[in-house]
C-alpha positions in Angstrom: 5.7 -10.8 -17.0 4.9 -7.1 -17.3 6.7 -4.6 -15.1 4.6 -2.9 -12.4 4.1 0.7 -13.5 6.0 3.2 -11.3 6.6 6.9 -11.3 9.8 8.1 -12.9 12.6 8.9 -10.4 14.8 11.3 -12.4 15.8 14.0 -10.0 17.1 14.6 -6.5 18.7 17.5 -4.7 19.4 19.0 -1.3 17.7 22.0 0.3 20.2 24.8 0.0 20.9 27.4 2.8 19.7 30.3 0.5 16.3 28.6 0.1 15.5 29.0 3.8 13.1 31.8 4.9 12.6 33.6 8.2 10.4 30.7 9.4 13.4 28.4 9.3 12.1 26.2 6.5 12.3 26.2 2.7 10.5 29.2 1.2 7.5 28.5 -1.0 9.2 29.9 -4.1 12.0 27.3 -3.8 9.6 24.4 -3.7 8.5 25.6 -7.2 12.2 26.0 -8.3 13.0 22.4 -7.1 9.9 21.1 -8.9 11.1 23.0 -12.0 14.4 21.1 -11.8 12.4 17.8 -11.7 10.4 19.1 -14.8 13.7 19.8 -16.6 14.8 16.2 -15.9 11.6 14.9 -17.5 12.0 17.2 -20.5 15.6 16.0 -21.0 14.4 12.4 -20.8 11.9 12.9 -23.6 14.1 15.2 -25.7 12.3 18.5 -25.0 14.9 20.1 -22.8 17.4 22.8 -23.4 19.1 20.9 -26.2 15.8 20.9 -28.1 15.5 24.7 -27.7 19.1 25.2 -29.0 18.7 22.9 -31.9 15.1 23.7 -33.1 14.1 27.0 -31.4 11.2 25.2 -29.8 10.5 24.8 -26.1 7.9 24.0 -23.5 6.1 26.5 -21.3 4.1 25.8 -18.1 0.6 27.2 -18.5 -0.9 26.1 -15.2 0.6 24.9 -11.9 -0.8 23.7 -8.6 1.4 23.2 -5.5 0.4 21.5 -2.3 2.7 22.1 0.6 2.3 19.1 2.9 5.3 19.1 5.2 8.1 21.5 5.8 11.7 20.7 4.7 14.8 22.4 6.2 18.3 23.3 5.2 20.3 20.2 4.2 17.3 17.9 3.8 17.7 15.6 0.8 14.8 15.7 -1.7 13.8 12.9 -4.1 11.2 13.5 -6.8 8.8 11.1 -8.5 7.2 12.1 -11.8 4.0 10.9 -13.4 2.9 11.8 -17.0 -0.9 11.9 -16.6 -1.8 12.7 -20.2 -0.5 14.1 -23.5 -1.7 15.2 -26.8 0.1 16.7 -29.8 0.8 20.0 -28.1 0.3 19.6 -24.4 1.1 17.3 -21.5 0.0 17.0 -17.9 2.6 16.2 -15.2 2.5 15.4 -11.5 5.5 15.6 -9.3 5.8 14.3 -5.7 8.6 15.7 -3.6 9.7 13.3 -0.8 12.2 13.6 1.9 15.1 11.7 0.4 15.9 9.4 3.3 12.7 9.3 5.4 10.4 9.0 2.4 7.5 11.2 3.6 5.8 13.5 1.1 6.8 17.2 1.5 4.9 18.6 -1.4 3.2 17.9 -4.7 3.1 19.8 -8.0 0.7 19.4 -10.8 1.5 21.0 -14.2 0.0 21.6 -17.6 2.7 22.3 -20.2 2.5 23.4 -23.9 5.0 23.0 -26.7 5.9 26.4 -28.2 7.6 27.6 -31.4 9.9 30.3 -30.0 9.9 32.2 -33.3 6.2 33.0 -32.9 5.9 32.3 -29.1 2.7 30.4 -29.9 1.8 26.8 -29.2 3.0 24.4 -31.9 2.7 20.6 -32.4 5.5 18.4 -31.1 7.3 16.0 -33.3 5.7 12.6 -33.6 8.7 11.2 -31.7 8.1 13.6 -28.7 4.4 13.1 -28.7 4.9 9.3 -28.8 7.4 9.3 -26.0 5.0 11.3 -23.7 2.0 9.2 -24.8 3.9 6.0 -23.9 4.8 7.4 -20.5 1.2 8.4 -19.9 0.0 4.9 -20.9 2.5 3.4 -18.5 1.5 5.8 -15.7 -2.2 5.1 -16.3 -1.6 2.0 -14.1 -0.2 4.0 -11.2 -2.7 5.1 -8.5 -3.5 8.8 -8.9 -2.4 10.9 -5.9 -5.3 12.6 -4.1 -4.0 16.1 -5.1 -4.5 15.5 -8.8 -7.2 17.8 -10.3 -7.9 19.7 -7.0 -9.1 23.2 -7.0 -8.7 25.9 -4.4 -11.4 27.7 -2.5 -13.2 28.1 0.8 -16.4 26.1 1.4 -19.4 28.0 0.2 -17.1 30.4 -1.8 -18.1 29.3 -5.3 -19.1 31.5 -8.2 -22.8 31.4 -9.2 -23.6 28.3 -11.2 -20.6 26.2 -9.9 -21.3 23.0 -8.0 
C-alpha cells in the first residue's frame, strides 16, 4: 500500500517578543524570517543548506517570493510549518510553505518561493548535482499528489488594474 502524500513538516518555532510590532502582532518582516527558517530546514533536508555552501561554495538564492497574511499571530504563539515542493528542474525549484498555529492548527500565512542554485564564485545560476536535482524531483513527484493550496500561483492587483494586453 502506498503512503498518502503529505507536506513535509520540518520546522517549528515560537513567535518571539522582538517580532511584535506596534499593532501587537507579528510584524510582516518576521513572517518572512520564519518562512526563511522553514526554507533552511528543507535545504538541509536535501543537502543544499549551509554545509553545501561551506563545502562547495554553492548556494541557493530566492528569486521570487509571495506571502499571504491570513491571520495574525502574537507573542508566544507556537508556529508549525508545512512545506511542499511544487516543481524542480536542474537549476531551480518551486516551494510552498504553510504557517499554522502550532496548537490550534489554523493557517496564519503562506509563502510561495522560486529558488535558484548559484555558484558563489560567479554569483550566477549553476546546475545542481544530479543527487540534489533527483532529491527535489522526488519530493515534487510525491507532492504532486497533495491538493494545491488556493494561494499557489496567485498574482496581486486591484480589479481592472491590469496592464494593456493582460487578461
